VOMITI-457747 format. One line per field, with one value per residue (C-alpha): residue in three letters; x, y, z. Coordinates in steps of 0.001 Angstrom, whole numbers, plus 500000, padded with zeros to 6 digits. Example, Ala and Ser with C-alpha at 12.3 -4.5 7.8 and 13.67 -1.06 7.14 Angstrom:
<zases>
residuo <- [ALA | SER]
xx <- [512300 | 513670]
yy <- [495500 | 498940]
zz <- [507800 | 507140]
</zases>
This chain:
<zases>
residuo <- [MET | PRO | GLU | SER | MET | ARG | GLY | LEU | LYS | ARG | SER | HIS | ARG | CYS | GLN | GLU | VAL | ILE | ASN | ALA | ALA | ILE | GLY | SER | GLU | VAL | THR | VAL | MET | GLY | TRP | VAL | ALA | LYS | ASN | ARG | VAL | LYS | GLY | GLY | ILE | ILE | PHE | LEU | ASP | LEU | ARG | ASP | ARG | SER | GLY | ILE | LEU | GLN | ILE | ILE | PHE | GLU | GLU | GLU | HIS | CYS | GLY | LYS | GLU | VAL | PHE | ALA | LYS | ALA | GLN | LYS | LEU | ARG | ALA | GLU | PHE | CYS | VAL | ALA | ILE | LYS | GLY | LYS | LEU | GLU | LYS | ARG | SER | GLY | ALA | ALA | ASN | GLU | GLU | LEU | ALA | THR | GLY | HIS | LEU | GLU | VAL | GLU | ALA | ARG | GLU | LEU | ARG | ILE | LEU | SER | GLU | SER | GLU | THR | PRO | PRO | PHE | HIS | ILE | GLU | GLU | ASP | SER | LYS | THR | LYS | GLU | GLU | LEU | ARG | LEU | LYS | TYR | ARG | TYR | LEU | ASP | LEU | ARG | ARG | PRO | ASP | ILE | GLN | LYS | ASN | ILE | ILE | MET | ARG | SER | ARG | ILE | ALA | THR | VAL | VAL | ARG | ARG | CYS | LEU | SER | GLU | LEU | GLY | PHE | LEU | GLU | ILE | GLU | THR | PRO | THR | LEU | ILE | LYS | SER | SER | PRO | GLU | GLY | ALA | ARG | ASP | TYR | LEU | VAL | PRO | SER | ARG | VAL | HIS | PRO | GLY | LYS | PHE | TYR | ALA | LEU | PRO | GLN | SER | PRO | GLN | LEU | PHE | LYS | GLN | LEU | LEU | MET | CYS | SER | GLY | TYR | ASP | ARG | TYR | PHE | GLN | LEU | ALA | ARG | CYS | TYR | ARG | ASP | GLU | ASP | LEU | ARG | ALA | ASP | ARG | GLN | PRO | GLU | PHE | THR | GLN | ILE | ASP | MET | GLU | LEU | SER | PHE | VAL | ASP | VAL | ASP | ASP | VAL | ILE | GLU | VAL | ASN | GLU | LEU | LEU | ILE | LYS | THR | ILE | PHE | LYS | GLU | VAL | LEU | ASP | VAL | ASP | VAL | LYS | LEU | PRO | ILE | GLN | ARG | MET | SER | TYR | ALA | GLU | ALA | MET | GLU | ARG | PHE | GLY | SER | ASP | LYS | PRO | ASP | LEU | ARG | PHE | GLY | MET | GLU | LEU | LYS | ASP | ILE | SER | THR | VAL | ALA | SER | LYS | CYS | GLY | PHE | SER | VAL | PHE | LYS | ASP | ALA | VAL | SER | ALA | GLY | GLY | ALA | VAL | LYS | GLY | ILE | ILE | VAL | SER | GLY | GLN | ALA | GLY | MET | PRO | ARG | LYS | LYS | ILE | ASP | ALA | LEU | VAL | GLU | PHE | ALA | LYS | GLY | TYR | GLY | ALA | LYS | GLY | LEU | ALA | TYR | MET | ALA | VAL | GLU | ASN | GLY | GLY | GLY | VAL | LYS | SER | SER | PHE | SER | LYS | PHE | LEU | ASN | GLU | SER | ASP | ILE | ASN | GLU | ILE | ILE | ASP | ILE | MET | GLY | ALA | LYS | GLU | GLY | ASP | LEU | MET | LEU | PHE | ALA | ALA | ASP | LYS | LYS | ALA | ILE | CYS | ALA | GLN | VAL | LEU | GLY | ALA | LEU | ARG | VAL | GLU | LEU | ALA | LYS | GLU | LEU | GLY | LEU | LEU | ASN | ASP | ARG | GLU | TYR | GLU | PHE | VAL | TRP | ILE | THR | GLU | PHE | PRO | LEU | PHE | GLU | PHE | SER | GLU | GLU | GLU | ASN | ARG | TYR | LYS | ALA | VAL | HIS | HIS | PRO | PHE | THR | MET | PHE | MET | GLU | GLU | ASP | MET | GLN | TYR | LEU | GLU | SER | ASP | PRO | GLY | ARG | VAL | ARG | ALA | LYS | ALA | TYR | ASP | ILE | VAL | LEU | ASN | GLY | THR | GLU | ILE | GLY | GLY | GLY | SER | VAL | ARG | ILE | TYR | GLN | SER | ASP | ILE | GLN | SER | LYS | MET | PHE | ASP | ILE | LEU | GLY | LEU | SER | LYS | LYS | GLU | ALA | ASN | GLU | ARG | PHE | GLY | TYR | LEU | LEU | GLU | ALA | PHE | LYS | TYR | GLY | VAL | PRO | PRO | HIS | ALA | GLY | LEU | ALA | TYR | GLY | PHE | ASP | ARG | VAL | VAL | MET | LEU | MET | ALA | GLY | ALA | GLN | SER | ILE | ARG | ASP | VAL | MET | ALA | PHE | PRO | LYS | VAL | LYS | ASP | ALA | SER | ASP | LEU | MET | ILE | GLU | ALA | PRO | ASP | SER | VAL | GLU | GLU | LYS | GLN | LEU | ASP | GLU | LEU | GLY | LEU | GLU | ILE | LYS | ASN | SER | ARG]
xx <- [221776 | 223296 | 224867 | 227381 | 227942 | 230040 | 229764 | 227230 | 228287 | 225799 | 225470 | 223170 | 221826 | 218518 | 217442 | 220144 | 218104 | 216126 | 219522 | 219214 | 217602 | 214116 | 214769 | 218419 | 219559 | 220285 | 222003 | 220431 | 221235 | 219956 | 217410 | 213667 | 211603 | 208150 | 206982 | 203510 | 202006 | 198599 | 197517 | 200158 | 202888 | 205459 | 206082 | 209033 | 210347 | 214032 | 215745 | 219264 | 220813 | 219572 | 215819 | 213219 | 212919 | 209905 | 210921 | 208520 | 208921 | 206887 | 207329 | 207346 | 210005 | 212421 | 211550 | 210055 | 212987 | 213561 | 210046 | 209920 | 212720 | 211335 | 208233 | 210559 | 211649 | 210867 | 211539 | 215211 | 216724 | 219688 | 219591 | 220901 | 218793 | 219251 | 216659 | 215349 | 214325 | 210750 | 208055 | 205690 | 202698 | 200556 | 200174 | 203018 | 203780 | 204378 | 205983 | 208948 | 211511 | 211714 | 207715 | 207324 | 209720 | 210156 | 212799 | 211387 | 213504 | 215487 | 217883 | 217686 | 220472 | 219794 | 223206 | 221901 | 218859 | 217367 | 215454 | 212156 | 213417 | 212395 | 210462 | 209622 | 211982 | 209919 | 210290 | 209034 | 208879 | 207145 | 208848 | 210633 | 214131 | 215613 | 214632 | 215918 | 219181 | 219766 | 219221 | 220716 | 222264 | 219027 | 217608 | 220516 | 218073 | 215340 | 215084 | 214798 | 217911 | 219691 | 218936 | 220121 | 223491 | 223718 | 223424 | 225669 | 228528 | 227436 | 228044 | 231491 | 232434 | 231137 | 232751 | 236237 | 235884 | 234966 | 237494 | 240154 | 239424 | 239570 | 243123 | 242415 | 244785 | 243213 | 245314 | 244520 | 245166 | 245674 | 242834 | 244917 | 245816 | 246603 | 243477 | 242089 | 239433 | 238042 | 234857 | 232910 | 234424 | 236914 | 236911 | 240268 | 242450 | 245069 | 248341 | 250324 | 253717 | 253344 | 251559 | 249384 | 249379 | 246210 | 245430 | 242348 | 240091 | 239843 | 236459 | 237892 | 240937 | 241421 | 244795 | 246213 | 244567 | 246151 | 249548 | 249292 | 248513 | 251835 | 253476 | 252661 | 249634 | 247600 | 244269 | 243457 | 240650 | 239019 | 236284 | 237336 | 236198 | 235090 | 234555 | 232903 | 231586 | 228622 | 225218 | 222734 | 220199 | 218095 | 219874 | 223627 | 226034 | 229244 | 231048 | 229991 | 231654 | 233111 | 233710 | 236890 | 238789 | 241418 | 242427 | 245830 | 245918 | 242056 | 239413 | 235792 | 234850 | 237186 | 236096 | 232270 | 233282 | 234597 | 231947 | 229225 | 230508 | 230820 | 227069 | 225928 | 227657 | 226620 | 223045 | 222905 | 224594 | 223069 | 219603 | 219363 | 218600 | 219683 | 221068 | 221168 | 224521 | 225228 | 223820 | 222027 | 224145 | 222883 | 224681 | 223993 | 222248 | 219903 | 218963 | 218182 | 216395 | 214201 | 213910 | 214811 | 217557 | 221209 | 219862 | 216843 | 214538 | 213651 | 210948 | 208360 | 207752 | 206408 | 209195 | 209583 | 208190 | 209145 | 206570 | 208319 | 207512 | 203892 | 204216 | 206457 | 203449 | 200643 | 198234 | 199353 | 201957 | 203361 | 204521 | 205317 | 207537 | 209498 | 210420 | 211404 | 213414 | 215292 | 214069 | 211573 | 208039 | 208155 | 205626 | 204969 | 201995 | 200237 | 198660 | 194665 | 194665 | 192687 | 190213 | 192531 | 190423 | 191587 | 192710 | 195154 | 196484 | 197158 | 199147 | 201496 | 201691 | 203011 | 205332 | 206760 | 207016 | 209287 | 211772 | 211779 | 208613 | 206879 | 203711 | 202436 | 199536 | 197734 | 195597 | 193391 | 192271 | 188943 | 187249 | 185083 | 187873 | 186861 | 190092 | 189988 | 192738 | 193871 | 194647 | 192808 | 191149 | 194243 | 194699 | 193192 | 192046 | 195166 | 197296 | 195752 | 195769 | 199312 | 200293 | 198288 | 200203 | 203732 | 203139 | 201344 | 198438 | 195418 | 191774 | 192071 | 195688 | 196341 | 199436 | 201546 | 203679 | 206404 | 207748 | 210906 | 214772 | 215581 | 217445 | 214530 | 211881 | 214187 | 214613 | 210691 | 209389 | 212160 | 211117 | 207527 | 207660 | 209074 | 206650 | 203609 | 205250 | 205306 | 201826 | 200582 | 202270 | 204389 | 207769 | 208718 | 211694 | 212465 | 212722 | 215884 | 216683 | 220303 | 221678 | 225150 | 225260 | 228325 | 229520 | 229143 | 230038 | 233811 | 233284 | 230484 | 230713 | 230125 | 228555 | 229481 | 233325 | 233096 | 235095 | 234748 | 234787 | 235431 | 231958 | 233624 | 237265 | 240268 | 242270 | 239058 | 239895 | 237702 | 236743 | 239399 | 236818 | 236138 | 239832 | 239115 | 236753 | 238817 | 239960 | 237532 | 233957 | 234888 | 231182 | 230974 | 233527 | 232315 | 234001 | 235119 | 233089 | 230853 | 227892 | 226043 | 222364 | 219939 | 216275 | 216931 | 219982 | 223493 | 225243 | 228673 | 230542 | 234231 | 236239 | 238971 | 242087 | 244485 | 247879 | 249695 | 251094 | 250674 | 247052 | 246663 | 248445 | 245851 | 242797 | 244299 | 244523 | 240914 | 240030 | 241847 | 244588 | 247779 | 251107 | 251851 | 248325 | 248232 | 251417 | 250327 | 247172 | 248424 | 252037 | 252973 | 250748 | 252392 | 255601 | 254871 | 253426 | 257048 | 258248 | 255983 | 252489 | 250367 | 246842 | 244406 | 240790 | 238453 | 235040 | 233764 | 230552 | 228516 | 228358 | 225830 | 223395 | 223983 | 223093 | 220027 | 218606 | 219248 | 217801 | 214700 | 215322 | 213869 | 216970 | 220793 | 220917 | 218622 | 221767 | 224540 | 225255 | 225761 | 224717 | 224257 | 221580 | 220896 | 222962 | 225862 | 225378 | 225693 | 222684 | 223883 | 227663 | 226531 | 229031 | 230683 | 231269 | 233573 | 236927 | 239117 | 241280 | 244347 | 243798 | 243197 | 246585 | 248377 | 247463 | 247633 | 244241 | 241754 | 237790 | 237374 | 233539 | 230642 | 227306]
yy <- [204305 | 207424 | 209566 | 211927 | 215935 | 215533 | 218672 | 220190 | 223236 | 224638 | 228315 | 229209 | 227942 | 228099 | 231365 | 233010 | 232485 | 235849 | 237975 | 236055 | 237360 | 235934 | 233859 | 232920 | 229457 | 228356 | 225147 | 224092 | 221306 | 220163 | 217787 | 216991 | 218573 | 217434 | 216725 | 216366 | 215881 | 218485 | 218587 | 216665 | 218822 | 217763 | 220271 | 219573 | 221831 | 221598 | 222496 | 223224 | 225181 | 228388 | 227895 | 226417 | 226510 | 225268 | 223416 | 222142 | 219158 | 219620 | 216726 | 219462 | 221535 | 218681 | 215774 | 212185 | 211126 | 213702 | 213496 | 209854 | 210232 | 213051 | 211016 | 208666 | 211287 | 210818 | 212806 | 213372 | 212139 | 214449 | 215998 | 218191 | 220515 | 222470 | 225209 | 228490 | 230577 | 231843 | 233955 | 231856 | 230833 | 230431 | 232166 | 233266 | 231685 | 235117 | 232517 | 232057 | 234427 | 232498 | 232233 | 234440 | 232173 | 228674 | 226882 | 225020 | 221971 | 220933 | 218595 | 216230 | 213835 | 212020 | 212138 | 209665 | 207848 | 207792 | 205376 | 206896 | 208832 | 207643 | 211199 | 214146 | 216605 | 219887 | 223173 | 222801 | 219074 | 217466 | 214122 | 213338 | 214439 | 211040 | 209884 | 213169 | 212887 | 209547 | 210724 | 214196 | 214390 | 214297 | 216477 | 219059 | 219395 | 220859 | 225019 | 225742 | 223942 | 225147 | 228649 | 228281 | 226890 | 229544 | 232337 | 230419 | 230751 | 234386 | 235395 | 233681 | 235785 | 238775 | 238269 | 237631 | 240716 | 242659 | 241927 | 241594 | 245289 | 246375 | 244688 | 241512 | 238389 | 235259 | 232511 | 229147 | 227280 | 223567 | 221157 | 218506 | 220135 | 219327 | 218474 | 221506 | 219702 | 222994 | 223683 | 221170 | 217604 | 217655 | 214794 | 212914 | 211842 | 208825 | 209224 | 206275 | 207665 | 208695 | 205497 | 206281 | 210074 | 211730 | 214915 | 216802 | 218673 | 222417 | 223536 | 226960 | 228519 | 230708 | 230011 | 230324 | 233316 | 234739 | 233522 | 235370 | 238362 | 237881 | 237119 | 240704 | 239622 | 242714 | 241679 | 237857 | 236144 | 232663 | 230653 | 227922 | 224312 | 223511 | 220358 | 219636 | 216580 | 218046 | 216229 | 215756 | 218523 | 218797 | 221862 | 221468 | 220090 | 218238 | 220065 | 223526 | 226983 | 229940 | 233583 | 234043 | 236910 | 238639 | 242227 | 243787 | 247548 | 247332 | 247846 | 246992 | 249994 | 249156 | 245672 | 246525 | 249330 | 246726 | 244440 | 246543 | 247564 | 243982 | 243009 | 246309 | 245125 | 241581 | 242305 | 244756 | 242820 | 239470 | 240644 | 244524 | 244911 | 248429 | 247755 | 250838 | 251647 | 252167 | 249033 | 249431 | 248205 | 246710 | 245425 | 242007 | 243057 | 245330 | 242684 | 240009 | 242821 | 243756 | 240501 | 237414 | 236781 | 237588 | 237211 | 239152 | 239197 | 243117 | 242572 | 242756 | 244152 | 242165 | 243244 | 242170 | 244537 | 244294 | 244346 | 243055 | 246080 | 245654 | 242102 | 242276 | 243878 | 242281 | 239802 | 236922 | 234562 | 233015 | 236644 | 237810 | 234537 | 234759 | 238159 | 237871 | 235006 | 237501 | 236626 | 238653 | 238957 | 239884 | 239785 | 240369 | 241901 | 240171 | 242858 | 242410 | 238958 | 239553 | 237073 | 234080 | 230670 | 229271 | 226306 | 228179 | 229981 | 226375 | 225294 | 228349 | 227383 | 223901 | 225590 | 227626 | 224827 | 223300 | 226118 | 225844 | 227850 | 226460 | 227954 | 231178 | 233670 | 236030 | 238941 | 240299 | 243925 | 243251 | 245473 | 247763 | 247906 | 244948 | 242735 | 238928 | 237089 | 233816 | 235796 | 238847 | 237615 | 237825 | 241637 | 244698 | 247216 | 249345 | 246607 | 245794 | 249045 | 249417 | 246378 | 247390 | 251051 | 249431 | 246897 | 249758 | 247318 | 248827 | 247682 | 244166 | 243178 | 239791 | 240075 | 236760 | 236621 | 234476 | 234588 | 233071 | 233355 | 236081 | 234105 | 231724 | 234652 | 235748 | 232310 | 231689 | 234674 | 235156 | 231961 | 232750 | 235973 | 234213 | 231452 | 233826 | 235996 | 232817 | 231784 | 235229 | 235701 | 238345 | 237014 | 238246 | 236432 | 239244 | 241560 | 241997 | 243608 | 243748 | 244371 | 243935 | 242525 | 243350 | 243444 | 239954 | 238261 | 237041 | 234261 | 231859 | 229690 | 225671 | 224152 | 220993 | 221640 | 224131 | 226558 | 229541 | 228770 | 231492 | 232330 | 232288 | 231328 | 231980 | 234724 | 237283 | 240577 | 242228 | 245612 | 247622 | 249439 | 245827 | 244973 | 245685 | 242601 | 240140 | 238428 | 239491 | 238957 | 237227 | 237176 | 240719 | 241298 | 242260 | 240850 | 242986 | 240457 | 241411 | 239115 | 240111 | 238887 | 238930 | 238247 | 236401 | 234280 | 234675 | 234853 | 235606 | 236858 | 237645 | 239712 | 241744 | 239436 | 239377 | 240247 | 240819 | 237810 | 238852 | 239401 | 235788 | 234302 | 235879 | 234834 | 230859 | 231349 | 232618 | 229479 | 226911 | 226028 | 225519 | 227080 | 223315 | 222722 | 226119 | 225299 | 221652 | 223058 | 226478 | 226502 | 227330 | 230569 | 231448 | 231177 | 233296 | 236056 | 236502 | 238156 | 241332 | 240399 | 243490 | 244365 | 242374 | 241280 | 238937 | 237744 | 234794 | 234382 | 230868 | 231221 | 228271 | 230300 | 233789 | 231830 | 230142 | 233720 | 235338 | 232348 | 232145 | 228557 | 226625 | 224754 | 225056 | 221523 | 223591 | 225868 | 223122 | 220749 | 217436 | 217583 | 215256 | 214343 | 215034 | 212207 | 213075 | 210465 | 210806 | 208819 | 208946 | 207632 | 205878 | 207529 | 206825 | 203093 | 200541 | 200113 | 196997 | 195501 | 196010 | 199651 | 199282 | 197523 | 200016 | 202620 | 200208 | 200712 | 198105 | 198735 | 197922 | 197601 | 199247 | 199775]
zz <- [869083 | 870594 | 868149 | 868236 | 867763 | 864792 | 862941 | 865385 | 867599 | 870253 | 869123 | 872206 | 875543 | 875320 | 876976 | 875107 | 871853 | 872998 | 871467 | 868157 | 865062 | 864169 | 861123 | 862009 | 862333 | 865883 | 867291 | 870866 | 873241 | 876431 | 877892 | 876886 | 879576 | 877851 | 874378 | 873050 | 869752 | 868196 | 864993 | 863348 | 865020 | 867923 | 870619 | 872441 | 875700 | 875665 | 878951 | 880022 | 882612 | 881266 | 880942 | 878749 | 874748 | 872632 | 869424 | 866966 | 864362 | 861248 | 858810 | 855990 | 857325 | 859042 | 856883 | 857450 | 859083 | 861636 | 862298 | 862839 | 865424 | 867272 | 867819 | 870130 | 872400 | 875937 | 879223 | 879898 | 876435 | 876013 | 872349 | 869918 | 867638 | 864866 | 863250 | 862495 | 865061 | 864608 | 866565 | 868153 | 865855 | 868975 | 872213 | 873823 | 877476 | 879548 | 882202 | 880202 | 878899 | 875603 | 875497 | 872599 | 870809 | 869077 | 866842 | 863872 | 863697 | 860937 | 862493 | 865428 | 867254 | 870180 | 872006 | 874561 | 875638 | 879508 | 881300 | 882874 | 886017 | 889563 | 889706 | 887472 | 886630 | 887746 | 889887 | 893870 | 893559 | 896234 | 895983 | 899179 | 899944 | 900537 | 897206 | 895469 | 897240 | 896226 | 892608 | 893429 | 889554 | 888532 | 891361 | 890127 | 886917 | 888419 | 887332 | 890938 | 892361 | 889362 | 889401 | 893282 | 892425 | 889570 | 891900 | 894500 | 891573 | 891051 | 894523 | 894987 | 891623 | 893101 | 896757 | 894850 | 892567 | 895489 | 897964 | 895454 | 894753 | 898334 | 898757 | 899728 | 898605 | 898177 | 899774 | 900520 | 903911 | 904785 | 905200 | 906926 | 910318 | 914006 | 916209 | 918188 | 920446 | 921909 | 920360 | 918044 | 917115 | 914576 | 911534 | 912038 | 909519 | 910236 | 908991 | 906962 | 907069 | 910850 | 912228 | 915467 | 914698 | 913053 | 911210 | 911554 | 909120 | 909828 | 911289 | 910398 | 909243 | 912293 | 913468 | 909830 | 908911 | 912349 | 911196 | 907985 | 909483 | 911506 | 907806 | 906809 | 904399 | 905600 | 903921 | 903548 | 902236 | 900986 | 900252 | 902731 | 903060 | 907047 | 908783 | 911955 | 913566 | 915371 | 916698 | 914222 | 913168 | 910311 | 908492 | 909499 | 907198 | 908326 | 905509 | 904626 | 903024 | 904878 | 903306 | 905573 | 906115 | 908073 | 908409 | 909814 | 911866 | 912116 | 914926 | 914885 | 912844 | 910102 | 909835 | 909676 | 907124 | 904648 | 905159 | 904640 | 901514 | 900442 | 901783 | 899437 | 896732 | 896835 | 897122 | 894445 | 891777 | 892240 | 893325 | 892734 | 896062 | 897508 | 901265 | 903040 | 904918 | 907720 | 908885 | 912307 | 915398 | 918504 | 921659 | 922741 | 925805 | 924047 | 921597 | 924375 | 926341 | 923562 | 921073 | 923481 | 920956 | 919759 | 916292 | 916108 | 912989 | 912535 | 909709 | 912723 | 915847 | 918802 | 920953 | 924551 | 927487 | 931025 | 933561 | 936454 | 938613 | 938512 | 938834 | 941757 | 943695 | 942071 | 943707 | 940851 | 942940 | 939703 | 938829 | 942086 | 943148 | 939667 | 940529 | 944200 | 942978 | 940865 | 937672 | 935435 | 933888 | 930159 | 927458 | 923987 | 922079 | 919220 | 917275 | 916445 | 918039 | 920807 | 919546 | 919114 | 919929 | 923440 | 921579 | 919775 | 922689 | 924503 | 921459 | 922021 | 925892 | 924539 | 922157 | 924903 | 927081 | 924431 | 924930 | 929022 | 930071 | 932890 | 930969 | 929531 | 930730 | 928534 | 928692 | 925859 | 925330 | 923590 | 921248 | 923478 | 925921 | 928057 | 929523 | 929187 | 931137 | 932596 | 935584 | 935734 | 938995 | 940756 | 939719 | 940758 | 938087 | 938724 | 938031 | 935032 | 933690 | 934295 | 932264 | 929456 | 929581 | 929948 | 927323 | 925032 | 923924 | 921888 | 921521 | 919938 | 920935 | 922656 | 925087 | 926185 | 929254 | 930549 | 934220 | 935177 | 935048 | 932881 | 930525 | 930184 | 929527 | 926892 | 925209 | 925450 | 924080 | 921682 | 920016 | 920469 | 918811 | 915602 | 915669 | 915549 | 912686 | 910648 | 911444 | 911260 | 907675 | 908740 | 907156 | 903756 | 902092 | 899680 | 902473 | 903992 | 907313 | 908729 | 911955 | 913637 | 917160 | 919263 | 923065 | 923116 | 926696 | 926490 | 928630 | 929653 | 932896 | 932334 | 935108 | 933984 | 933750 | 936535 | 934593 | 932460 | 928591 | 925733 | 924034 | 920541 | 920829 | 923323 | 920989 | 921108 | 922464 | 925344 | 925291 | 927160 | 929459 | 930698 | 931439 | 935312 | 935660 | 933928 | 937137 | 939383 | 937348 | 934262 | 933438 | 933220 | 930233 | 927150 | 923698 | 920753 | 918935 | 916309 | 914456 | 911291 | 911264 | 908313 | 908759 | 912134 | 910882 | 911692 | 908858 | 910033 | 912725 | 913932 | 916338 | 917424 | 918287 | 920924 | 919887 | 923008 | 924718 | 928349 | 927519 | 925825 | 928663 | 930991 | 928941 | 929060 | 932772 | 932896 | 931008 | 933138 | 930138 | 931536 | 929754 | 928964 | 927459 | 925689 | 924054 | 922976 | 921369 | 920166 | 920391 | 916455 | 917169 | 920510 | 918954 | 916006 | 918401 | 919865 | 916433 | 915833 | 915526 | 914227 | 915874 | 913497 | 913407 | 910981 | 910109 | 908630 | 906892 | 906548 | 902643 | 902380 | 904840 | 902574 | 899371 | 901285 | 902322 | 899233 | 897246 | 899037 | 899923 | 902655 | 903509 | 902881 | 901108 | 898306 | 897715 | 897894 | 894857 | 896855 | 900373 | 903132 | 905175 | 908708 | 910205 | 908114 | 905232 | 901446 | 899781 | 896410 | 896859 | 900040 | 902379 | 904748 | 904006 | 905552 | 903774 | 903009 | 905705 | 903621 | 903954 | 907570 | 908121 | 906088 | 908678 | 911717 | 912584 | 913821 | 914101 | 917878 | 917742 | 915247 | 916009]
</zases>
């Protein structure tokens, strides 16, 4: 029969007893992690969100009735225990903060019993994720998940305090808004009051935060819930959180300066890691040239090197043809891997094909200076030496080459260097390498739609020196946009916004949006721009990604309390689900067909 807490008040969480005096009386409450009987003594591990504390029940101290009750305890029973804090009589457990302490129980109340859980509550659980997410309320008891959720809360607290001290105001923006079909698909919400019309859930607070700048609020932020109805991906959530901000009367350097202070503060206060400022900046063009990615992982080398010059005049037709077609030949060095087995190299070739490569060529500088290569028979000694010299290879190094369009070379080798770094153990989760990527292309051409599209969004400002190319060569125009990248993951991005009406109109023209279409989609913003809009810029972080990287977690689902699986369903509450016909009638809706 469950007992009440009447007369008992928790004095400490489990780990907080380290601050109490030996011999003092404490009252702790939590869940039974495990219990065992040894030599007539019951040893119980009590768990709460702070950690684990050992409790001992000895009949001579707690009495016959309490001892008998303690014998009935099972895993996940919720209990309250009152007793005397003592130094452990046996060997200390150095893995626990409370490993040198124990509570000699005097009183026990079983607040509620538990059925046998569908899986064991433990760190680094090997239970299938689908089962854990079905019983997420149990999974959330796991100490490693609790640490992640606690860290998430700490980061949010630091963000709020830091930005407030920097003069930002936390302002909430609506979550029932107008649909704007540019970009990812919206989640739609039918209106009962306005039959046949729909709200959309926000993909970001972009337009509202720009309106706040028009309204004179100067510096805004919020931890904003956002929604995107995107195609299925294993580590993407339909609803997520952004650390969102916007600033007035600023340019790129001002936004970066504020955010470097924010990053430094978060990492110091939460992880005690000193982030060196200023953070390195790298243009998009340089990042693609050196790393084959606009989110380069700088924890290791393996930079891309271009050997197109020698490739264009060598006897290997695969190389020569790629260059003559306007492409390139690029390679990476895998240090100390000249002896990599052919079977392993073949596996890397298959990996590269998954990223668009037709194949990979390799060359190894063996110990002693000999060269082993998949294409050396097509080269003379001078060509081989020139390739080795350009690549900067040493004895014992393996070189891998891709020959194709420049974009494919970058894509293939950019992915390959990261895959090799994982396989060779070059990635340290406790090493934090930041880089700002700047000067992104403003436009990209869509072959499918036969028009230019905004790489970021249609309110992004271009670099002033590129204005001359706006109409003649839009693909050449660079944006005043910036991403902050950590360990090969983009954790945030933003841009300076267009605030002049004539430039915004020109932008819409290039994107193929008529005045009518622009007004239908963004009329309220364009109307606001008629009344004295300040220069402004902003940035948003993927909060879940930030927490994941700081916690060393493998998935954003491990740092979200109630995540969904890759098909956007919630296994615990079984959502989405059908609704009653009455609800559909009230909304004037009917289900045409269902798959």
